[in-house]
NUMI-753783 format. One line per 2 residues: number of its first residue (from 1); their letters; for each residue x, y, z of C-alpha. Coordinates in steps of 0.001 Angstrom, whole numbers, plus 500000, padded with zeros to 6 digits. Each point is the difference from the previous one (the first is absolute). Example, Ala and Ser with C-alpha at 12.3 -4.5 7.8 and 13.67 -1.06 7.14 Angstrom:
BEGIN
1 = AS = 512300/495500/507800 | 501370/503440/499340 .
REM end
This chain:
BEGIN
1 = MQ = 495134/503581/488427 | 496908/500045/497867 .
3 = GM = 496269/499555/500363 | 498310/498586/503067 .
5 = EG = 503113/498084/501040 | 501919/503295/500030 .
7 = EM = 497375/501623/502215 | 500090/497039/502390 .
9 = LK = 503792/500097/500155 | 500183/503746/500583 .
11 = GH = 498381/499695/503421 | 502522/497354/501022 .
13 = LD = 503126/501444/498394 | 501658/501004/503285 .
15 = MI = 499484/496512/501448 | 501348/498406/496802 .
17 = VL = 503155/502164/500077 | 500574/499414/503729 .
19 = AA = 499534/496237/499494 | 502559/499999/497161 .
21 = LA = 502535/501672/502325 | 499299/497597/502879 .
23 = AG = 502464/497605/498314 | 502771/502575/500483 .
25 = PA = 501293/503355/498711 | 499705/500569/496246 .
27 = HG = 500207/502726/497367 | 496911/501080/498071 .
29 = YA = 500408/497715/497002 | 500616/496996/502284 .
31 = VI = 496768/500860/501859 | 498136/499895/496663 .
33 = EQ = 501598/496623/499182 | 499236/498609/503467 .
35 = IR = 496312/500976/499647 | 499837/498447/496522 .
37 = LR = 501677/496749/501065 | 498178/499530/503299 .
39 = SG = 496614/500675/498384 | 500693/497357/497351 .
41 = GA = 500178/502712/497338 | 496510/501314/500820 .
43 = FE = 501225/503435/501159 | 502181/501763/497427 .
45 = LP = 500229/503431/501579 | 501714/502816/498080 .
47 = EG = 502757/502200/501441 | 497600/502941/499885 .
49 = TI = 497846/498185/502556 | 502712/498560/502260 .
51 = YP = 502394/502939/500388 | 497358/502474/501262 .
53 = AL = 498810/497312/502466 | 503579/499481/501253 .
55 = HR = 500437/503755/500543 | 496620/500303/501741 .
57 = LE = 500746/497061/502318 | 503410/501469/500827 .
59 = QG = 498451/503383/500809 | 497505/498185/502236 .
61 = GL = 502851/498379/501947 | 499178/496458/498836 .
63 = LT = 503139/499718/497858 | 503510/501315/500157 .
65 = SR = 502399/500326/497067 | 503683/500465/499274 .
67 = WV = 502136/500390/496905 | 502124/496989/499085 .
69 = TA = 502596/499781/497218 | 499704/496710/498103 .
71 = QS = 502974/498143/498466 | 499055/501637/496705 .
73 = RR = 500733/503341/501756 | 496332/500838/499620 .
75 = RR = 498445/501684/503017 | 496695/498584/501136 .
77 = RV = 497649/500928/502780 | 499360/496969/502211 .
79 = YA = 496829/499885/502116 | 499401/498065/503207 .
81 = LT = 497106/499605/502438 | 500190/501945/503248 .
83 = RR = 498597/498574/503267 | 496919/502079/499342 .
85 = GE = 499794/498553/496484 | 500218/496441/501363 .
87 = RA = 497182/500758/502465 | 497858/501592/497270 .
89 = LG = 500519/496964/497758 | 499006/497647/502832 .
91 = ER = 496813/501978/500649 | 499095/500152/496292 .
93 = RA = 500696/496280/499608 | 497603/499206/502865 .
95 = VW = 497268/502234/498525 | 500548/498506/496531 .
97 = EQ = 499760/496423/501330 | 496689/500792/501730 .
99 = FS = 498681/501672/496846 | 501204/497139/497804 .
101 = DA = 498352/497392/502263 | 496734/501971/499989 .
103 = IG = 499986/500331/496197 | 500893/496309/499669 .
105 = GL = 497051/499138/502235 | 497648/502140/497950 .
107 = LG = 501190/498686/496647 | 500004/496432/501272 .
109 = GT = 496325/500361/500834 | 498896/501376/496620 .
111 = RP = 499798/496770/498032 | 496522/499448/498603 .
113 = CK = 497963/497542/502028 | 498957/496877/498163 .
115 = KP = 496299/499439/500344 | 499061/496482/500988 .
117 = A = 498684/497999/497024 .
REM end
């Protein structure tokens, strides 16, 4: 996350992580991949950004996690939304849609007016 885009993303990181997990439980790296794929490659978030967010959301009761042993015998922590997490995502989605509509309305009305000839 760099520059202005990074600052914009930071405020919405929790919503982005919750949205990535709405598709189903996933381990940290899969969350990163889900965010990258579903944003069309626009959001390439590093592990150092995602893992602290996952821990914070779990401490806040919005996620739960458990250790799972993969076929490769590698243990991974898998995260899933809690009921509270699903509710929080729904609320944030509603707020974001209102905000997005309002910004769209503002930007749609900023084209320069053509003066009549």
